[in-house]
C-alpha positions in Angstrom: -15.0 51.5 27.7 -16.7 54.3 29.5 -15.5 57.7 28.5 -13.9 59.4 31.5 -14.9 63.1 30.8 -17.0 64.2 27.6 -16.4 68.0 27.6 -19.4 70.2 26.0 -18.3 73.7 24.8 -20.9 76.6 24.9 -20.5 78.5 21.5 -23.6 80.4 21.2 -22.9 83.7 22.7 -22.7 87.0 20.7 -19.7 89.0 22.4 -21.0 92.2 21.5 -18.4 94.2 23.5 -15.9 93.1 20.9 -18.0 94.8 18.1 -16.9 95.9 15.4 -14.7 92.7 15.2 -17.4 90.6 16.7 -20.7 90.4 14.4 -23.8 88.4 14.3 -22.2 85.9 12.0 -18.7 86.1 13.3 -19.2 86.2 17.2 -16.4 86.5 19.9 -15.7 82.7 19.8 -14.8 82.8 16.0 -12.1 85.5 16.5 -8.2 85.2 17.2 -7.7 87.9 19.6 -3.8 87.2 20.5 -2.1 86.9 17.2 -1.8 83.0 17.5 -3.8 82.3 14.4 -6.4 80.2 16.3 -9.9 81.3 17.3 -11.1 81.0 20.9 -13.2 78.4 19.8 -10.4 76.3 18.3 -8.3 77.3 21.3 -11.0 75.7 23.7 -11.4 72.6 21.8 -7.5 72.4 21.7 -7.3 72.6 25.4 -10.0 69.9 25.9 -9.0 67.5 23.4 -6.7 65.3 25.5 -9.1 65.2 28.3 -11.9 64.2 26.1 -9.6 61.3 24.5 -10.2 62.7 20.8 -12.6 64.6 18.8 -15.2 61.6 18.8 -15.9 62.5 22.6 -15.9 66.4 22.2 -19.2 68.3 21.8 -20.4 71.8 21.0 -23.6 73.4 21.7 -24.2 76.5 19.4 -27.0 78.6 17.7 -28.6 78.1 14.4 -26.9 80.9 12.7 -23.4 80.0 13.9 -23.6 76.1 13.1 -21.8 76.4 9.8 -19.2 78.7 11.3 -18.5 76.1 14.0 -18.2 73.3 11.4 -15.7 75.4 9.4 -13.7 76.2 12.4 -13.9 72.7 13.8 -13.6 70.2 10.6 -12.4 67.0 12.8 -15.4 67.3 15.0 -18.2 64.7 14.1 -21.4 66.4 12.8 -23.5 64.5 15.2 -21.5 66.3 18.0 -22.7 69.6 17.1 -26.0 70.6 18.8 -27.6 73.3 17.3 -30.1 75.3 19.2 -33.1 76.6 17.2 -33.3 79.9 19.5 -31.4 81.1 22.3 -32.9 80.3 25.6 -29.9 81.0 28.0 -27.8 78.3 29.4 -30.1 76.2 31.3 -31.8 74.7 28.3 -28.5 74.4 26.4 -27.2 72.5 29.6 -30.3 70.3 30.0 -30.6 69.3 26.3 -26.8 68.7 26.0 -26.9 66.5 28.9 -29.9 64.4 27.8 -28.2 63.8 24.3 -24.6 62.9 25.7 -26.6 60.6 28.1 -28.4 59.0 25.4 -25.1 58.1 23.8 -22.8 57.4 27.0 -25.5 56.4 29.7 -26.5 58.3 32.8 -23.0 57.5 34.5 -21.3 59.4 32.2 -19.2 62.4 33.5 -19.6 65.5 31.4 -18.4 69.2 31.7 -19.5 72.4 30.3 -16.9 75.1 29.1 -17.6 78.6 27.6 -15.8 79.1 24.3 -14.3 82.3 25.1 -12.2 81.9 27.8 -8.2 82.3 28.0 -6.7 79.7 30.1 -2.7 79.1 30.5 -0.8 76.3 32.0 -2.4 73.4 30.0 -1.1 70.6 32.2 -2.4 72.1 35.6 -5.7 72.6 33.4 -6.1 68.9 32.8 -5.0 67.9 36.3 -7.7 70.1 37.6 -10.4 68.5 35.4 -9.3 65.0 36.6 -9.8 66.3 40.2 -13.1 67.7 39.1 -14.2 64.3 37.8 -13.1 62.6 41.1 -15.2 64.9 43.1 -18.1 65.0 40.8 -18.3 61.1 40.9 -17.1 60.5 44.5 -19.8 63.0 46.1 -22.4 63.1 43.4 -21.7 66.5 43.1 -22.0 69.5 40.7 -18.4 70.7 40.6 -18.0 74.3 39.8 -14.5 75.4 39.0 -13.7 78.5 41.3 -11.5 81.4 40.0 -9.1 83.1 42.6 -10.3 86.6 42.5 -7.4 88.7 41.6 -9.2 92.3 42.6 -13.0 93.2 43.5 -14.6 92.8 40.4 -17.9 93.8 40.2 -18.7 92.3 36.8 -18.5 88.6 37.9 -20.7 86.4 40.1 -19.0 84.9 43.4 -18.9 81.5 45.0 -18.6 81.1 48.7 -17.1 78.2 49.8 -18.3 76.3 52.8 -16.9 73.1 54.6 -14.3 70.8 52.8 -15.7 67.7 51.1 -12.4 66.1 50.4 -9.0 66.3 48.6 -9.0 65.1 44.8 -6.7 64.2 42.0 -3.3 66.0 42.9 -4.2 67.3 46.1 -7.0 69.8 45.0 -9.3 70.5 47.8 -13.3 71.0 47.0 -15.7 72.5 49.3 -19.7 72.7 49.6 -20.9 75.7 48.0 -22.5 77.8 50.7 -23.9 80.5 48.3 -23.8 82.0 44.7 -23.8 85.9 44.8 -24.6 87.8 41.3 -22.3 90.6 40.2 -22.0 92.5 43.8 -21.5 96.2 44.3 -18.0 97.5 44.9 -18.1 97.3 48.7 -19.5 94.0 49.0 -16.9 92.7 46.3 -14.1 94.0 48.4 -15.6 92.2 51.5 -15.8 89.0 49.6 -12.1 89.2 48.2 -10.7 90.1 51.5 -12.6 87.3 53.3 -10.5 84.8 51.3 -13.5 82.4 51.3 -14.9 83.5 47.8 -14.2 82.4 44.2 -15.2 84.1 40.7 -17.8 82.0 38.9 -16.1 81.2 35.7 -19.0 79.1 34.4 -17.2 75.8 34.1 -18.7 72.7 35.7 -18.4 69.1 35.8 -21.0 66.3 36.9 -22.3 62.9 36.3 -25.3 63.3 33.9 -27.7 61.4 36.3 -27.0 64.0 38.8 -27.5 66.9 36.8 -30.7 65.3 35.4 -32.2 64.6 38.8 -31.5 68.1 39.9 -33.1 69.7 36.9 -36.2 67.5 37.5 -36.1 68.7 41.2 -35.4 72.2 40.5 -36.6 73.1 36.9 -39.1 70.6 35.7 -40.6 73.0 33.4 -37.3 72.8 31.3 -36.3 69.0 31.6 -39.6 67.6 31.1 -40.6 69.4 27.9 -37.1 68.6 26.5 -37.3 64.9 27.4 -40.8 64.4 25.8 -40.3 66.5 22.8 -36.5 67.0 22.5 -35.4 70.2 20.1 -39.0 70.6 19.2 -39.7 71.9 22.7 -37.1 74.8 22.5 -39.7 77.7 21.9 -41.7 76.7 24.8 -39.1 76.3 27.4 -38.3 79.1 30.0 -35.4 81.3 29.1 -33.2 80.6 32.4 -29.7 80.7 33.3 -28.2 77.3 34.6 -27.0 79.3 37.7 -30.5 80.4 38.4 -32.6 77.3 37.4 -30.2 75.0 39.5 -26.7 76.0 40.7 -28.4 78.5 43.3 -30.8 76.1 44.4 -29.2 72.6 44.7 -27.5 71.0 47.6 -25.1 69.2 45.4 -22.9 72.1 44.2 -19.1 72.1 45.2 -16.6 74.5 44.3 -13.1 73.4 43.6 -10.7 76.4 43.3 -8.5 76.4 40.2 -4.8 77.1 40.0 -4.4 77.9 36.4 -4.5 81.6 34.9 -7.8 82.7 33.7 -9.5 85.4 32.0 -12.9 85.8 30.6 -12.0 88.1 27.8 -15.0 90.0 28.3 -14.4 93.2 26.4 -11.4 95.0 24.6 -9.7 95.6 27.8 -8.9 92.0 28.1 -6.4 92.4 25.1 -4.5 94.6 27.2 -4.1 92.0 29.9 -3.4 89.1 27.6 -0.8 91.1 25.5 0.8 93.6 27.7 4.5 93.9 27.2 7.1 97.0 27.5 5.4 98.9 24.8 3.3 101.6 25.9 0.7 100.4 23.6 -1.2 97.2 22.6 -0.8 96.7 18.9 -2.1 94.2 16.7 -2.0 96.7 13.6 0.4 98.9 11.9 0.8 102.0 14.4 2.5 105.2 14.2 2.2 107.4 17.1 3.0 110.6 18.6 2.7 111.0 22.5 0.1 108.0 22.6 -0.1 105.8 25.5 -2.3 103.0 27.0 -3.8 102.5 23.7 -5.1 99.3 22.1 -4.9 99.4 18.5 -6.4 96.5 16.2 -6.8 96.5 12.4 -8.6 93.5 10.4 -6.4 94.4 7.4 -2.9 94.2 8.0 -2.1 96.9 5.0 -4.0 99.6 7.0 -2.2 102.2 9.0 -3.4 103.9 12.0 -1.8 107.1 13.1 -2.4 108.5 16.5 -1.4 111.6 18.4 -1.7 112.6 21.9 -4.0 109.9 22.9 -4.2 108.3 26.2 -6.0 104.9 27.5 -8.0 104.7 24.1 -9.2 101.7 22.0 -9.2 102.0 18.4 -10.5 99.2 16.2 -10.9 99.2 12.3 -12.9 96.4 10.8 -14.2 96.6 7.1 -16.4 99.6 7.1 -16.4 100.4 11.0 -13.8 102.3 12.9 -14.7 102.3 16.9 -12.8 104.8 19.0 -13.7 104.5 22.8 -11.9 105.2 26.2 -11.0 102.0 27.8 -12.9 102.6 31.1 -16.1 102.7 28.8 -15.7 99.8 26.6 -18.8 98.2 28.5 -21.0 100.9 26.8 -20.5 99.5 23.3 -23.7 97.3 23.7 -25.7 100.5 24.4 -24.4 102.0 21.1 -25.4 98.8 19.0 -29.0 99.5 20.1 -28.9 102.8 18.4 -27.0 101.3 15.4 -29.8 98.5 15.2 -32.5 101.2 15.3 -31.1 102.5 11.9 -31.8 100.1 8.9 -29.0 101.7 7.0 -26.3 100.1 9.2 -27.8 96.7 9.8 -25.4 95.0 7.7 -22.7 96.3 10.3 -24.1 94.3 13.1 
């Protein structure tokens, strides 16, 4: 029996903006950020399991230094389904190599999909229905179907997808559209124009296609990647260009379609995402023992449940305590954590804290 959808989880990222909780050996996808007891990687696998038809048809592509962590987090996943990159070359080589390997096992007609390991998604039933609609659209139109996220505000940190003509309605009444263009992180005015037009989705980095369609498009648009990987396999990794799949294929192909989704989504990009995820009537978001006086809008997190954080008179501040590191940063400056990490990296005495 041909598997309907073989999902592949992209789990090689660093998640530096969640430092100090996220470290080199313990990146964001290995963390539990919502108090559920399940990491982002585990939650992503849980979400895809029914659609995959079980662990035998779920795959993960990850970095060499994270492979052992993936095995520990997903003990039910067959070892053969963990594809280990010897070095990070961005998403185009990861997608190309994974698609080659999946096609070897299931045949070139197999439908596969790529899903980042660090997303938060609600409404499981709607998510599964969306994937089935994407499978239908991919097969019927020989399309690379990207899942478009409805913008909630004029974000400048996401890529945008402009929808063109409708190509059909799939699954449970999900329309799909030709992609007119992809736009990388626009400025504020451009983002506002995009959102107000009603024709744009955020690019969530999730897409579904038949293996043969992606392989054909890679041969057409990125032969320097696919040919080396087909000839030499993993041995070619150090020689292939470092490119994103968006730049290598999606922005050039005429086979891209966008299917706007209806489920709730967040990419959990930095500490501010915790507030969106766990906002309540409490003036602060607390994943810690926290005693405060006149503190509001704070995000407080400790790895050690026995530690106490005391604050007085703070507003809109993130406080994270993990091991030997304490981070204190204004919420509107969490994007700058990556800059600080470069300074820490330059000081050898702090390397064990990265």
